[in-house]
N, C-alpha and C positions, 0 to 999 in steps of 0.2 A: 521222109522219116515216118515210121509207123506211128499211129496214134498212141499217146501216152495212156497207160491203164493203171488202176489201182488194184493190187492183188493181195491175197492173203493165204497164209499157211500156218500150220501149228503142229505141235507134238512131233518135232524133228527127231528127238531121242538119239542124239549123235554119239551116244556111247556105243551104239552099234555101228560096226564099220559099213554095212550096207547103207545105213541111213546118212552117214558122213559123206558117202559117195553121192547120194541124192542132193545134199547141200552144195557139195562141190560143183554139181552140174546145174544149179540154178543160175540163170542169167536173165536179165530184163530184156524185153523185145524192143524197148525204146529207152533212150538215155534219160527220159523224164518219168519212168515208171516208179511207183512207190510200192512198198511191201509191208503189209502188216504181218507180224510174227506173234501169234496168239498163244504163246506159252509152251512150256515143256520142251525147251531147246535141249536141256540135258540137266544132269545133277551136279556135276563137278563145275566149279566156277570157271576154271580154265576152258573147259568145253563150250560154256555158254559164250564166253568172250570170243573164242576162235570162230564160232559160227556166225555170230552177230557181226563181228568185225568183217568177215569175208563178205557177208551180204551187204553191209554198209558200203564196202568199197565198190560194189557193182550197181546198187539201186540208188536212184536219186534221193529217196528218203526211206529209212526203215523205222518202223514203229513197233515197240515191243511191249507186251503185258506179260507178267509173271504167270507161269503155271505152277502147280504144286510141286513139280519136281525141281525147279529152280530154288524153291524155298526149303528143300530138304537140307539137312546138315549131315552129309555122309561122313562117316568116321575116318575115311582116307582122303578127305578133301583137306588141303592145307588151310583153307579158310573155314575156321570152325565157329564163325558167327551164326547167331540163331535168330529166328523170328524177324521182327522188324528191323533189327540191326543187319541182318543178312539181306533184306530187301533193299535197305538203303545202300549197302555196298554194291549191289547189282545195279541200282540206279546210277551210282557214281561211275561205274565202269562203262555203262551204256553211254552216258554223256560224253565220256572221254572218247568213245568210238564215234560219236555223232549220231547215236540212236536215240529216238524219242522214247519217253516212258510215261506212265500215268501221272508222273509228277510235273510234267512239262506242260506248257500251253498247248491246247488242242489245235493241230494244224488244219488249214482248210484246203481241201483238194479242189483245184480250179480247172482240172482237166475235163475230158469228156465225162458226161454224167454228173458233173458238179454244177455249182459249187456244193460241197458237203464237208462238214466238219468231222474230222476223224478223232473219235474220243476213245483212247486206250484206257480201260478200266481194270482196276485191281480190287476184287470184291470178296474172294474166298467163298465159304460155304458156312451154314450154321445148323446143319443136320435136320432142317425143317421139311426136307423132302423124304418123309418117312413112308414106309409101306403100311397101308391100313391105318388103324387109329392107335398104333403103338406109341407109347411115350418114347422120349429120346433115349432114356436108359434101356427100355425094353428093345427098341430097334438096334442099338448098339450090341446088346447081349445076343440078339438073333443073329446078327452079322458074324459075331465071333463063334457062336455055336455052329453056324454053317460054313465057317472058314472063308467068308468073303469079307475081308477087312482091308481097307485102304492102308498102304504103308505109311501114309501121313500120320497114322496113330502113333508111330515109332520114331519118325524122322522129321516131321514138320512141326516145329516148336513155335508157340505163339508169343514167346517173350517179347515185351514186358507185359502182355495181356495175360490174364489168368487162364483163358481158354481160346481155342480157334474161333468159336462162335462169337466170343466177345470181340476179338480182332476183326471178324466179319462185320459186325454191327458198326464198329468205328469206321471201317472203310466205306460201308454203305452210306453213312451219314455224311462223310466228308465228300463222297463222290456226288450225292444228291445235291449238295450245295453248289458244286461246280456245274452240274448240268442245268440246274435252275437258272444259273447266270448266263447260259449260252443264248445267243441270238436266235429266237425261235423261227426266224425267216430263212435260216440256214439249216437244212435237214442234217441229221447225224449219221455217221457210220459208227455204231457202238461196237467195240471190240473187247472181248473179255475171254478169259480161258474157259469159263463155264457158261452154259446158255442162261439167258435171263429168265426163261420160263421152264417149267418142269416137263412139258409135253415131250421134248426130245428124249428124255430118259425112259419113256414108257416102253421103249423096245429093248431095253437092257436085258441081256440074258439072266443077269443076277439083279433083280429089282432092289435088293438091300443095299446096292452100291450107290443108288441114287442120293443117299444122304450126304455123300462127299462130292456132290455135283453142282450145288448152287443153293439159292435161298429164296423163300417165298417173298422176301422184301423187295425183290426186283420184278415181280410177276407182271406189273403194268407199265414198266419203264418204256417199252418199245412203243406204247400208245400214248403214255403221258408226255414223253419227249418225242418230238417230231423225228422219226427214225426212217432213213432211207434203207438201211440194211443192218442186220445184226450179225457179227462174226464171232465164232467161238470154235472150241476144239474139245479137248479132254475126253470125249466119249469114244474116240477112235472109230466113229461111224460117219464117215464123210458123206454128206448129202445136202440137198437143198429143200427147205420147207418153207411154208408161209403160215404165220400166226397173226390173226387180226389184220390181214392185209399186208403184213411186214415180212419181207424175205429174211430168212435165217439161213446162214451158211456154216456148215460144220466142215472145217478145212484141214483136218488132221491128216498127217502121214501115218502115224502109228508105228507099231513094231514090225520088223520083217516078217514074222510069222503071220501077221494080219495082212499087210499089203501084197504078200506073195500068193495069197489065196486066189484061185481062179474066180474070175468075175468081180474082183475088187475094183471100185472106180478110182483108178490112180490119176486123179485130176490134180496135179501138183504144179504150181500152186493154183488157187482158184481166182478167177476174175471177179472182182467186186463192183468196180465201176470203170466204164459204163456198164450197165446191166447187160449181160449177154442176151441175145434174142432166142426166143424159143423156150 
């Protein structure tokens, strides 16, 4: 039997038929393979459940973190829950499917490259990754003036928190408490929809979009907590980088118009553990 591996993928965006076919074509190489799904499966609650249910029926373990798209409340979705209530509903559906979430105990990968504790994170963003020395108000105004505005502004509601950044701060505080309690002798695979450091956003074509991509509050997590690999998506720029000696893997599929471009690195999904050679 092939060696078991830990894989990761994100930004499936299954509202696109071409992307649904990609999901339908995903199969583990071993009966013991695990799969991290780092957010943006889709917008409609039924689409999210379909994709995660299919993957859970194939992989030994599926671990999901929410992206911003799962947290939207589309007007044509029968589930009109918002904010934290919507997230809670998604967690309930995942548990019914046997899919692990950021609210569950962090599982330990005992296969090749392990042991490693897989920590799915739900952290959001707080607009702290701003361009230049602009204030938050000025950075948002610049984004609106240039037409580069994340749809979260209209569809991702922070209820019952007053703002998305307040929700982010609450999630960061709760997650830090859990990470501090982890056994430091077992390295972590940190999986979040957004990168933990700002550096990956420096290559964005529209730098004003970075304010919707993470928070300065996590800038040292990959060194403060013993991290083997950091997995993220959201940027739709799949690549492997290293920060402070820690591998970062951007594992997004993205939209068809992106992955159909010549030269796009269509490595779907990405092997996380054991670490690939070379």
